[in-house]
N, C-alpha and C positions, 0 to 999 in steps of 0.2 A: 324352543318355542319362540315364535316371533313376537317382538314387542309391539305394543299398541302405540299408534301415533295420536297425538292430541291435535284435533282439528278445531279451529275456532267456529263457534256457532254464529250463523248470520243473525243480525239484529236489525229490527226496523228502525227507521229514523224517528218515526212519530212517537213511539212509546218505549223504546229500548227493551222490548220483549223479544225473545228468540223467535224467529220466523219459522225455523225448521231445526230439527235435531241433526247434529253432525254425525256422520257415519263413523263407526269404530273400524278403522282400517289397520290391518296388520302390515308389517313390512312386505310380506309376500304379495298381498293384495295390491299394495301401492306399486310394487315393482311390475306386476302384471298390467296395471293401468298405464304406467309410464311406457312399457314396452308396446302396448296397443296404440297409444298416442303416437309414439315414434314411427310405428309401422304405417300410420295413416297418411304420411307424407312421402311422395316419391323421392327418389335419389336426386332428380333434377331440381325439385323444390328445395330440398335441404342444401344443395350446392349453391343455389341462388341466394338463400337466406344467409349462408356462411359468407358468400362474396359481398353481399350488401353490408353485413356486420363488419367485415374487415375494412371496407371503404369508410364506414361510419367511424370506426376506431381511428383510422388514419386521419380523417378530417378533424376529429376531436384532438388528437395529438398535435396536429399542425396548428390548430387554432387555440391551443391551450385550454381545452375543456375536458372534463371527466366524462368518459363514456357511460359509466354507471355511477350513481343512479341518473338515468336520463330524464 
């Protein structure tokens, strides 16, 4: 049986009361959502993102900055 993930409940700034109930997602459901999100970007887009990230990491290293947290 898949375990349940704990998802934080959104809270409004004005009154600290939950704005909506968080969904109970199993690991299987979470994996399906992640797979769907991954498939929503073309290979070219993913390659561009990866290239930009490598350039950013290189710049950070050259300038003695941490890439994450950015």
